C-alpha positions as CSV (number, residue, x, y, z in Angstrom):
1,M,-12.9,-9.8,30.7
2,K,-15.4,-8.0,28.5
3,F,-15.8,-9.7,25.2
4,R,-15.8,-7.3,22.0
5,N,-19.3,-8.3,20.6
6,F,-18.4,-7.7,16.3
7,K,-21.2,-6.6,14.1
8,M,-19.9,-8.1,10.5
9,I,-21.2,-8.4,7.0
10,D,-25.3,-9.0,6.7
11,Y,-25.0,-10.8,3.6
12,V,-22.2,-11.9,1.0
13,V,-22.6,-13.3,-2.5
14,Y,-19.9,-15.5,-4.1
15,G,-19.0,-16.5,-7.8
16,R,-17.8,-15.4,-11.3
17,G,-20.5,-13.3,-12.9
18,C,-22.2,-12.6,-9.7
19,F,-22.2,-8.8,-10.2
20,D,-25.1,-9.3,-12.4
21,Q,-27.6,-10.1,-9.5
22,L,-26.8,-6.7,-8.1
23,D,-30.4,-5.5,-9.5
24,E,-32.5,-8.6,-7.6
25,I,-30.2,-8.1,-4.5
26,I,-30.6,-4.3,-3.9
27,A,-34.1,-4.1,-5.3
28,P,-36.2,-5.0,-1.7
29,H,-33.6,-2.0,0.1
30,R,-35.7,0.4,-2.5
31,K,-37.6,3.0,-0.7
32,N,-40.8,4.4,-2.8
33,D,-38.7,7.0,-4.8
34,A,-35.5,7.3,-3.0
35,P,-32.4,6.5,-5.4
36,M,-29.4,4.1,-4.9
37,I,-26.4,6.0,-5.2
38,F,-23.7,4.3,-6.9
39,L,-20.2,5.3,-6.1
40,L,-18.2,4.1,-9.0
41,D,-13.9,4.1,-8.7
42,H,-12.7,6.5,-11.6
43,F,-10.9,3.6,-13.4
44,F,-14.4,2.3,-14.8
45,Q,-14.8,6.1,-15.8
46,K,-14.3,5.7,-19.6
47,N,-15.9,1.8,-19.6
48,D,-19.5,1.8,-20.7
49,A,-20.0,-1.8,-21.3
50,F,-18.8,-2.2,-17.6
51,K,-21.3,1.1,-16.5
52,S,-24.3,-0.4,-18.4
53,R,-24.3,-3.1,-16.1
54,I,-25.1,-1.5,-13.1
55,P,-28.5,-1.6,-12.6
56,L,-29.7,2.1,-12.7
57,R,-33.7,2.4,-12.3
58,G,-35.7,5.8,-11.6
59,N,-33.8,8.8,-10.3
60,D,-30.9,6.5,-9.5
61,M,-27.3,8.2,-9.3
62,L,-23.9,7.2,-11.1
63,I,-21.4,9.4,-9.3
64,D,-17.7,8.9,-10.9
65,A,-15.7,9.0,-7.4
66,D,-11.8,10.6,-7.4
67,V,-9.9,8.1,-5.5
68,A,-6.8,8.9,-7.4
69,H,-5.7,9.9,-3.5
70,E,-7.4,8.1,-0.7
71,P,-10.6,9.3,0.5
72,K,-10.1,13.1,2.3
73,T,-13.2,13.6,5.2
74,S,-14.2,17.2,3.5
75,Y,-15.1,14.5,-0.2
76,V,-16.9,12.7,1.8
77,D,-18.6,15.7,3.3
78,E,-19.1,17.1,-0.4
79,L,-20.6,14.3,-1.5
80,A,-22.8,13.9,1.3
81,Q,-24.3,17.5,0.9
82,Q,-24.6,16.8,-3.1
83,I,-26.5,13.7,-2.6
84,K,-28.6,15.3,0.2
85,S,-29.1,18.6,-1.5
86,K,-30.8,16.7,-4.6
87,Y,-32.5,13.9,-2.8
88,G,-32.7,14.6,0.5
89,S,-32.8,11.0,1.5
90,V,-31.7,7.7,-0.6
91,S,-32.5,3.9,-0.6
92,G,-28.7,3.2,0.0
93,V,-25.5,3.8,-1.2
94,I,-23.3,1.0,-3.4
95,G,-19.7,1.5,-3.6
96,I,-17.8,0.0,-6.7
97,G,-14.1,-0.2,-7.0
98,G,-11.3,-0.4,-5.1
99,G,-10.4,0.3,-1.5
100,S,-11.0,3.7,-1.5
101,A,-14.2,3.3,-3.3
102,M,-15.6,1.0,-0.9
103,D,-14.0,3.1,1.8
104,L,-15.6,6.2,0.4
105,A,-19.3,4.5,-0.1
106,K,-19.1,3.5,3.6
107,A,-18.3,7.0,5.0
108,V,-20.8,8.5,2.6
109,S,-23.7,6.2,3.8
110,I,-23.1,7.0,7.5
111,M,-23.0,11.1,6.5
112,M,-26.2,10.3,5.2
113,T,-28.0,10.0,9.3
114,N,-25.6,11.3,11.4
115,P,-25.2,15.2,11.8
116,G,-21.7,17.2,11.2
117,K,-19.1,16.4,9.7
118,A,-16.9,13.1,8.7
119,Q,-14.0,14.2,10.8
120,D,-16.2,14.0,13.9
121,Y,-16.8,10.5,13.7
122,Q,-12.7,9.4,13.1
123,G,-12.0,7.1,15.9
124,W,-13.9,4.1,17.5
125,D,-17.1,3.9,18.2
126,L,-18.1,7.6,17.3
127,V,-21.0,6.7,14.7
128,K,-24.5,6.9,17.1
129,Q,-27.3,6.7,14.5
130,P,-27.6,3.4,11.7
131,S,-26.3,4.6,7.8
132,V,-28.4,3.8,5.5
133,Y,-28.5,0.6,3.4
134,K,-25.4,-0.1,1.6
135,A,-23.5,-2.7,-0.2
136,G,-19.6,-3.1,-1.3
137,I,-18.4,-4.7,-4.7
138,P,-14.7,-5.0,-4.8
139,T,-13.0,-4.8,-8.5
140,L,-9.4,-5.1,-6.8
141,S,-8.4,-7.6,-3.7
142,G,-6.1,-7.1,-0.8
143,T,-7.5,-4.4,1.3
144,G,-10.0,-6.0,3.3
145,A,-12.0,-2.7,3.3
146,E,-15.3,-5.3,1.9
147,V,-15.6,-7.2,5.3
148,S,-14.1,-4.5,7.6
149,R,-15.7,-2.4,10.4
150,T,-13.5,0.8,9.3
151,T,-13.2,3.4,6.4
152,V,-9.4,4.7,5.6
153,L,-10.1,8.9,5.8
154,T,-7.4,11.4,5.9
155,G,-8.9,14.1,8.1
156,P,-7.6,17.3,8.6
157,T,-5.6,16.6,11.8
158,R,-5.2,12.9,10.8
159,K,-5.5,10.2,8.8
160,L,-7.5,7.3,10.6
161,G,-11.1,5.5,10.1
162,M,-14.9,5.7,11.2
163,N,-14.5,2.6,13.4
164,S,-18.0,1.5,14.4
165,D,-20.6,-1.2,14.2
166,F,-22.4,0.9,11.8
167,T,-19.7,0.9,9.3
168,P,-19.5,-3.0,7.7
169,F,-21.5,-3.2,4.8
170,N,-25.2,-4.5,4.8
171,Q,-23.7,-6.6,1.8
172,I,-20.9,-7.3,-0.3
173,V,-20.4,-9.1,-3.7
174,L,-17.3,-10.9,-4.5
175,D,-17.3,-11.3,-7.8
176,P,-13.5,-12.4,-9.1
177,E,-14.6,-11.6,-12.7
178,L,-14.0,-7.7,-11.7
179,T,-10.7,-8.2,-11.0
180,K,-9.2,-9.9,-13.7
181,N,-8.3,-6.4,-15.6
182,A,-6.4,-4.5,-12.6
183,P,-3.2,-3.1,-14.0
184,V,0.0,-5.9,-12.7
185,N,1.9,-3.2,-10.0
186,Q,-1.6,-2.1,-8.4
187,R,-3.0,-5.8,-7.8
188,F,0.4,-6.4,-6.6
189,Y,0.6,-3.3,-4.0
190,T,-3.1,-4.1,-2.8
191,G,-2.5,-7.8,-2.2
192,M,0.6,-7.0,0.0
193,D,-1.8,-5.1,1.9
194,C,-3.7,-8.3,2.5
195,F,-0.2,-10.5,3.4
196,I,1.5,-7.4,5.5
197,H,-2.0,-7.1,7.6
198,C,-1.8,-10.9,8.3
199,I,1.6,-10.9,8.9
200,E,0.4,-7.9,11.3
201,S,-2.0,-9.4,13.1
202,L,-0.3,-13.3,13.3
203,K,2.4,-11.6,14.9
204,G,0.9,-9.0,17.1
205,T,-0.2,-9.5,21.1
206,Y,-3.8,-9.5,20.5
207,I,-3.6,-12.9,18.1
208,N,-6.2,-15.4,19.0
209,E,-7.5,-18.5,17.1
210,F,-10.7,-16.5,15.8
211,S,-7.7,-14.5,14.3
212,R,-5.2,-16.9,13.8
213,S,-7.1,-19.5,11.4
214,Y,-8.4,-16.8,8.9
215,G,-5.1,-15.3,9.0
216,E,-3.0,-18.3,8.0
217,K,-5.3,-19.1,5.2
218,A,-5.1,-15.4,3.8
219,Q,-1.7,-15.6,4.3
220,E,-1.1,-19.2,2.3
221,L,-3.3,-17.8,-0.3
222,C,-1.1,-14.5,-0.8
223,E,2.1,-16.7,-1.2
224,E,0.8,-19.1,-3.4
225,V,-0.4,-16.2,-5.6
226,F,2.4,-14.4,-5.8
227,L,5.2,-17.1,-4.8
228,H,4.5,-20.2,-6.0
229,K,2.2,-19.6,-9.2
230,N,4.5,-18.9,-12.7
231,E,1.6,-17.0,-14.3
232,W,-1.4,-15.4,-13.4
233,N,-5.1,-16.9,-14.0
234,D,-8.4,-17.2,-13.3
235,E,-7.9,-19.3,-10.2
236,S,-5.0,-16.6,-8.8
237,D,-8.2,-13.6,-9.1
238,E,-10.3,-16.5,-7.1
239,Q,-7.3,-17.0,-4.8
240,L,-7.0,-13.4,-3.7
241,M,-10.8,-12.4,-3.7
242,M,-10.6,-14.8,-0.7
243,A,-7.4,-13.5,0.9
244,S,-8.5,-10.3,1.1
245,Y,-11.8,-11.5,2.2
246,A,-10.1,-13.7,5.1
247,G,-7.2,-11.3,5.5
248,G,-10.0,-8.6,6.8
249,M,-11.5,-10.7,8.9
250,S,-8.4,-12.0,10.6
251,I,-7.6,-8.3,11.8
252,A,-11.9,-7.6,12.5
253,Y,-10.8,-9.6,16.1
254,S,-7.2,-8.6,16.3
255,Q,-5.5,-5.6,14.9
256,V,-2.6,-4.5,12.2
257,G,0.6,-3.0,13.2
258,V,3.9,-1.6,12.3
259,A,3.8,-1.4,8.8
260,H,0.2,0.5,8.9
261,A,1.0,2.7,11.6
262,V,4.0,3.9,10.2
263,S,2.5,4.1,6.6
264,Y,-0.7,6.0,8.3
265,G,1.9,8.9,8.6
266,L,2.9,8.9,5.3
267,G,-0.8,8.9,3.7
268,Y,-1.6,11.6,6.1
269,L,1.4,13.8,4.7
270,L,2.4,12.9,1.5
271,G,-0.8,11.3,0.2
272,T,0.9,8.1,-0.2
273,K,-1.6,5.6,-0.8
274,H,-2.1,3.1,1.3
275,G,-1.1,-0.7,-0.2
276,I,2.4,1.3,-1.5
277,G,2.4,2.6,1.5
278,N,2.7,-0.3,3.3
279,C,4.8,-2.1,1.1
280,I,7.4,0.7,1.4
281,V,7.3,0.8,4.9
282,F,7.2,-3.2,5.2
283,N,10.1,-3.6,3.0
284,H,12.2,-2.0,6.1
285,L,11.1,-3.8,9.4
286,Q,13.0,-6.6,9.6
287,E,13.3,-5.8,13.2
288,F,9.9,-6.6,14.2
289,Y,8.6,-8.6,11.1
290,P,11.7,-11.3,9.8
291,E,10.2,-14.1,8.7
292,G,7.2,-11.8,6.8
293,V,9.9,-9.3,5.3
294,A,12.2,-12.5,3.6
295,A,9.0,-13.3,1.8
296,F,7.9,-10.3,0.9
297,H,11.2,-9.6,-0.6
298,K,11.3,-12.9,-2.4
299,M,8.2,-12.2,-3.9
300,V,8.5,-8.7,-4.9
301,E,11.3,-9.9,-6.7
302,K,9.4,-13.2,-9.0
303,N,6.7,-10.3,-9.4
304,S,9.3,-7.6,-10.8
305,I,8.0,-4.8,-8.5
306,D,9.9,-1.6,-8.1
307,I,9.4,-0.5,-4.8
308,P,9.6,3.5,-4.5
309,A,12.7,4.2,-2.5
310,G,13.7,7.8,-1.0
311,I,10.7,9.3,-0.7
312,T,11.2,11.0,2.9
313,K,14.1,12.7,1.7
314,G,14.2,16.2,1.9
315,L,11.6,16.8,4.3
316,T,11.8,19.0,6.9
317,D,11.5,18.7,10.8
318,E,8.1,20.2,11.2
319,Q,7.2,17.8,8.3
320,F,8.8,14.6,9.9
321,D,7.2,15.6,13.2
322,T,3.4,15.6,11.3
323,M,4.3,12.1,10.3
324,I,5.4,10.7,13.7
325,N,2.4,12.4,15.3
326,V,0.2,10.9,13.4
327,S,1.7,7.7,13.4
328,L,2.0,7.6,17.5
329,G,-1.7,8.8,17.1
330,M,-2.3,4.9,16.5
331,A,-2.2,3.4,19.9
332,P,-4.1,0.0,19.4
333,L,-1.5,-0.9,16.7
334,W,1.4,-0.4,18.4
335,E,0.0,-1.9,21.5
336,N,-0.6,-4.9,19.1
337,A,2.6,-5.0,17.6
338,L,5.0,-4.1,20.6
339,G,3.1,-5.1,23.7
340,K,1.3,-2.7,26.4
341,D,5.2,-0.8,27.4
342,W,5.4,0.1,23.2
343,Q,5.8,4.0,24.2
344,T,8.9,2.7,25.6
345,I,10.4,0.6,22.8
346,M,9.4,2.7,19.4
347,T,10.0,6.6,20.6
348,R,10.3,9.3,19.2
349,E,13.9,9.4,18.1
350,K,13.3,6.0,16.9
351,L,10.0,6.2,14.3
352,R,11.9,9.3,13.1
353,A,14.8,7.1,12.1
354,L,12.6,4.3,10.4
355,Y,11.4,7.1,8.5
356,E,14.4,8.6,7.2
357,K,15.4,5.1,5.8
358,L,12.1,5.2,3.5
């Protein structure tokens, strides 16, 4: 048996207020006049107080990244070309924001050193050249994007990340202070992304003690925050940030499952954002994850969250087929969820019936 040798994050700094160390953290990675590129989640576009804390030096460039929708490969290419045309080479790319902003930073950093288009690298281990230096700074907790070896990208034919040893960040900055003003619904959907991928990892066929140790802790923290606490406080931000980190680690050596595989189809066709898409799907997965779905329903009720319904109503056969094709293309996710004979269990007809429930 050959074991997979995973590339993880090089450096991690954690603590309330540690964002203010960013200048000294990235200073050793500056190369002559080559700038640092900061991709900032558009949520902060009008927040001048926060922007003033970003350590811009010399020709550094601050880009208000459009993450109203999940990153498209075409947007990655557009940003990479814009940066190359202006500067030629850069010292690094820093992503500040939710999962989409961090995925965008990872993808753009890869395209600074690899030829072709971003869509060429959607898949497993297709990236051949190390990226420029990159750092991730989450302002939402739950996606695990800060620690994962993938991105979430929508291409012309599929929704699939760049899964490679060159994808993980060189540095992450985990500052719970940055998440305290997150919108309540968004915080819930993103936190549930963490909870759901922990359930999928822990109940999957790929499970092992490496993944179990992180996944159980992350699930426990999510339930503490969303099920057992009566009000949100600073400790909640800290607990959810560490749940996100541990949850990302839990799938590093295992895999996600049914909810993610199905939500990728929604994201590709309808543009449904990752966190809310997972919630919409997981709401109907009692057959596969009965205990997890029961806990999820309790958290939805306790936090007074409305999960959208009827989003696939009125779709054509062709549109259903598109979602089904995208979803069934996620073979490792289905194998983790259902075993090596997954194709005999999750038929096109059964998947169509599941999509119709959404």
